[in-house]
C-alpha positions in Angstrom: 115.6 180.6 14.1 117.1 180.6 17.7 114.6 180.1 20.5 115.6 181.0 24.0 114.1 179.3 27.1 115.7 180.4 30.4 114.1 177.5 32.4 114.9 173.9 33.3 111.6 172.3 32.3 113.1 169.4 30.2 109.7 167.7 29.9 108.3 170.6 27.9 111.4 171.1 25.8 111.8 167.5 24.7 108.0 167.0 24.2 108.0 169.9 21.8 111.1 168.7 20.0 110.4 165.0 19.9 108.7 164.7 16.5 110.9 167.2 14.8 114.4 166.0 15.7 115.6 166.2 12.1 114.7 170.0 12.0 115.5 171.0 15.6 118.6 171.1 17.7 118.2 171.4 21.5 121.1 172.9 23.4 121.6 173.5 27.1 124.8 175.7 27.2 126.8 175.9 30.4 128.9 179.0 30.8 132.3 177.4 29.7 130.6 175.9 26.6 128.9 179.0 25.3 131.7 179.6 22.7 131.4 176.1 21.4 127.6 176.4 21.3 127.9 179.6 19.1 129.9 177.6 16.5 127.3 174.8 16.5 124.4 177.2 16.3 126.0 178.9 13.2 126.4 175.5 11.5 122.9 174.3 12.4 121.3 177.6 11.2 123.1 177.3 7.8 121.5 173.8 7.6 118.1 175.3 8.1 117.5 174.0 11.6 115.7 175.6 14.5 117.8 175.9 17.7 116.2 175.8 21.1 118.7 176.9 23.8 117.4 176.3 27.3 118.7 176.0 30.9 120.4 178.3 33.4 119.1 181.8 32.9 122.5 183.4 33.4 124.1 181.2 30.7 121.1 181.6 28.4 121.3 185.4 28.8 125.0 185.3 27.9 124.3 183.2 24.8 121.5 185.5 23.7 123.7 188.6 24.1 126.5 187.0 22.1 124.1 185.8 19.3 122.5 189.3 19.0 125.9 190.9 18.9 126.7 188.6 16.0 123.6 189.8 14.2 121.5 186.6 14.9 118.0 187.3 16.1 116.7 185.3 19.1 113.1 184.7 20.1 111.7 183.8 23.5 110.3 180.2 23.6 106.9 180.2 25.1 105.9 176.6 26.0 102.2 177.5 26.3 102.1 178.8 22.7 104.3 176.1 21.3 102.2 173.3 22.6 98.9 174.8 21.5 97.4 173.0 18.4 97.3 175.1 15.2 93.8 176.0 14.2 92.9 174.8 10.6 
């Protein structure tokens, strides 16, 4: 799963990912690095990891379009929902 967060709130991103670092990869792709990020995302997805891409909205939008053109679904990361405890 690829989550997209077009914001710069690192506290929320790393708080969410902290206890799951073996299952989650956090990327902050800058425009010249989007192509490299695509390769890494493909490798990580094949390993069963969740990817959280965050940062500059323009770069994130570029990444989202390229992923979706490659047939990879993306989902919007909503910090409020992700930080809410799961009801038993």
